N, C-alpha and C positions, 0 to 999 in steps of 0.2 A: 820695520821699526817706526818709520814715519807715520804709517797708518795707525799703529797702536797708540802712538803719542797723541795723535789727533782725536782718537776715540776717548782716550783718558781725559783730555782737556774738555771734550764735549760733555762727558759724564760729570766732571767736577763743576762745570758751568751750570748744568741742569740741576745738580744737587744744591748748588749755591742759590739758584733762583727759587727752588722749592723750599729751602730752609728760610729764605727771606720772606716768602709768601706766608709760611707758617708763623714766622715771627711777627708778621703784621696782623694776621687773623686772630691768633690765640690771645695775645694781650688785649685786643679790643673787646673780645668776649669776656675775658676775665675782669676787665675794668668796668664793664657795664653790669656784670653780675658777680660782684665780689661776695665772699662769705662774711656775713655780719652777724654778730651776736650781741643782743641787747638784753637788759633786765628792766622790767616794768614793775614798779611798786604801786599797788592798788591801795586806795583809801577805804576799801570796803571788805567786810569779812567774807570768807568763802561760802558761808551759809546763804548768802544772797546771790542766787543765780542770775538775777536781773543785772546787778551792778558789777560784782566781781566777775560774773560770767561774760559781761561785755568786754572786759580786757582779754579774756581767754578767746572769745570769738575773733577779736581783732588780731591777736597773735596768729591764730590759725589761718585767717584769710591772707595775712602778709606772707606767711610761709608758703602757702599754696600758690600765690601770685608770683613768687620768685623762685619756684622749683626747689624750695627748701634751702635756698642760699641765705635768706634773711630770717633768722630765728630770734624770737622775742620770748623770754621766759617771764611768766607772771608770778608775782609774789604777793601774799596777803600782808596787811599792815602788821608791823612788828617782826616780820621775817627778815627784813633788811633795816627798814626804818618805820616809825609810826606815821600815821596819817598827818599829824601836825608838822612833822619834819620833812615831808615829801618835797615841798618846794625847794628847800635849801639843798636837799640831796640831789635833786635833778639839776638845779642851776650850778651846783658845785661839782657835778660829774661823778658823784658816788654811784648813781644809777643813770641810765640814759634817758628814761622817761617814766611817767606816772599816769595813773588814771584817778582823777580826783576832782573835787569841787573848788573852784577859785575862792569862794567865800570863806573857806576854812582859814584863810590867811589874812583876814581883815586886821589882825593884830599888827601886821607889818604895814599895811596901808589900806584904808577903807575902800580904795578903788577896786581892790580884788573882789568886793561883793558884787559889783556889776557883772563880772564875768559869769557868775552863776545866775543870780536874779536879785531883784530888789522887791521888798514888800509893796504890794499893790502895783506891780510892774506888768510886764508882758506875759501873755500865756505862751504855751510851748510853740505853737505855730508862729506867733508873732516874734518870739525869740529867734527862731530859725531864720525868719525873714530878715530880722535886723542883723544877725550874725553874717548871713551869706550875701544879702543883697542891700543892706543898709549901712555897710561899711563898719559894722560892729566888731567883727573879729579882727579886722585890720587895725582898728583903734586899740583894741585890747592887746594885740601883739606888739604894738608900739610901746605900750606900757610894760608888758611882760618882758620885753627885751632888756629892760633895766635890771631884771632879775635873772637874765641869761636863760630864759626859756621861750619856747615857741609853742603855741597852743592850737589845737584843732577841736571843734565841737565833737563830742563823743557820747551823746545820750541825753535824754530828758525824761522826766517822770510824769509830766503833765501836772495839773493842779494837785498839790498834796493835801493830805488831811491836816487838821489842826492839832492833832496829837492826843495823848492819853493823860488823863487827869485822875488823881486819887479822890478828888471831891468835885462836886458840881460847881461850875463857874457861870454865874448869871449876870453879874455886874462888874464894872471896873473895880469896885471895892473888893470884890472877891479875889482879885489878882494881887492885892497888897501882900508883899513878903513871900509870894509863891516862888519856890525854887524850881526853875524849869530848864531842861536841856533844850537849847535853841541856838542855831548857828547864824553867822553872818551879822549884818546890820539889824536883823530882826531882834537880836538880843538887846541892842541899844534902844530900839523902838519900844519893845515890851518893857524895858527898864523904866521908860518914862511913865508907864502905866502902873508901876509898882512891882513888877516881876524882878526876881533876882536871877539873871541868866547864868547858865552853866554850860561849859564846853565839855562834852563827854562823848567818847567814841561809841559807835553803834553797838559794838559787842559788849559794852558796859552798861547799857541802858536798863536791862532787866534787873541785875543785882542792885543798881542804884535806886530804882523804884521800889524794889522789894524791901530794901533796908530803910527806906524813907530818907535817903540822902538827898533825893530830889522829890518834888511833889507832882511833877508833870514832865512829859518828854514828847517832842515831836520827832518823827523819823521820816517816813515817806508816805506810804499808802497801804491799804489792807493786805496786799500780797506779801510785802516785806514785813509789815508790822506783825502779822500772824506768825511768820517764821521766827521772829524775835520773842514771841510769847508775851508781848506787852499787855495784852488784855487780861492776863492772869494776875497782874499786880497793880493795874490802874483801870477800873471799869468804864470810866466815862470817856467816850471817843468823840472829839469835837471836830467840826468842819466849818468853813474851808480853811486850809492853811494859807491865809491871805499874804503871808510873807514869802510864799513860793508858788506863784501862779504858773511858772514855766521854767523851772530851774535847769540850767544847762550844766552838763558834766563835760570835762575836757580831758584830752590827752595832753599833758605837758611834756615837752621834749627839750632836752638840753640844746641850746641854740647852736653850738658848734657842731654837735653830732648831727643835727638836722641839716645844716649847711654842707656837711661832708658827704651826705648820702647822694648816690647817683640819682639823676632825675627820674629814672624809671622806678627806683625804690621809693622816692618821695611820692610818686603817683600812686604806688601800691598802698602806702600808708594813708594817703588822703582818701582813697577809695574805700579802704577798710574802715577808717574812722567814720566816713559818711554812712556806711551800712550800719555800723553800731549805733550811730546817732538816731537812725530811723527805727531800728529793731528794738532798742531799749524801751521806747514808749509804746511801741506796738505790743510788746510783751506785757507791760503793765496794763494797758487797756484791755487786753484779752484775759488777764488773770485776776484783776481787781474785783470784778462783780461777784464771782463765786467766793472769793476770800472774804468780802464784806458780809455776804450771807452767812458764811461759816462763823465769823466773829460774833455776829448778832445772835446766831443760834447758840453760841456758847456763853452768852451773857453780857456781851458788850452793850453799853448804853449809848446809842447814837444821839448826839446833840449838836444843834447849830450854835455858833457864836451869836450872841445877842447883837441887835443893831447898835446898841449903846457901845459895846466893845469894838465893833467894826469901825464906827465913826471916830471913836477916840484914837484907835490905832492909826487910822488914815491921817488924822490931823498930826499925830506924833511923827509919822513917817515923813511927811513933808517938812516938818520942822528939822528933823535930822538931816535930810538932804540939803536943805538951805544952809544949815550950820557947817556941814562938811564942805560944800561948794565954796563957801566964803573963805576957806583957808587952805583948800587943796586943789591946785590947778589941774592935776591929772584927773581927779574925780569929776570936777566940773566939766572938763572937756568931753569926757565920755558920757556923763550923765545928761548933758545937754542934748547930745545925739539921741540917746536912749529915750529921753522924755519927749522929744519932738516926734520920734517915730511912734511912740506909744499913743500920742494924741491922734495921729493919722490912722493908726490901726484900729483903735476902738471906734473912731468915727465910721470906718468902713464896716467893722464887725457888727455894729448895731443895726445895719441895714439888712442884708440877706442872711447873714449867719445867725444873728439873734432871732430873727423872725422864724427861721426854719427850726432852730433848736427849741424855741418856745412852743411852737406848734406840736412838735414831736413829743415833748414832755407832757403836754396836755392831752394829746391823743392817746398816749400810753396810759395815762391816769384814767381815761374814760374806758380803756379796754378795747 
């Protein structure tokens, strides 16, 4: 009897130790890899595999990195909220995150423009340099926190085209009264030149041009513009889009939801966003040349903006920045950083980068 009792005690003790070990191990694993379900609202139509596709790629990478524990479902604009409402929806917790351009929200505060780009600002490489290594994204996130969001760079298009016009534009006078879809502070700047800026979503550009509701529209670059069919309703294709020399796209994340994520999930999100940031422009750079050839082959009339227009726009841009800086401390703080970085970057780019690119352009022209 005594021996049986001792064996029973030993078994219970072993079972208790085993259960305790399991209780320690399993919750630790569960805590580091919880099941998380988020919704991502995109500002871009599904037809644009470059931009809407960036959100899908991001969600796929996050799921794979977390063994399917962290699932993000991507929605097109209008399926939950429209692109103009995305910021409020994310900050308010209606959705956990979004894929959008900061400058869509300049109506709330012009400081939002800097998160995407400023006319006559940084190119895409310089933008990434400022965001990652010039304290740019940290400055932006200090500002975004006021709206309860946290942002990560998530794509760039490179220098954009100047857009599609129903008539030729040769002088500043030709811009007077012209109704143009144009986003961000560029609308204010073009307004100084006589343009009547319009805020219209990408999916509505074709019918707006077709009906004559607007006279011109800028979107991105040949690959996307061809998908939207803009060449069929506005034949004159101008360049460069001086208002978007290196526009950054961001993933906006509800600040509380971001802070609640385990560190390994935050790392997965950051890594996936970084991949999308590089992949988006790589895709544009690979696809744009053939798309431009196709557009020209189908009747698009390629035109450069005149020096007169470029100079007038540059002057107007600096006036707008000075006016906003004088009354908006948030804008001034971030713009001062951006402007100083731009000065150093173009000083460097005019040395090796410009010399190499200029030679290659001339060499190609010679055959």
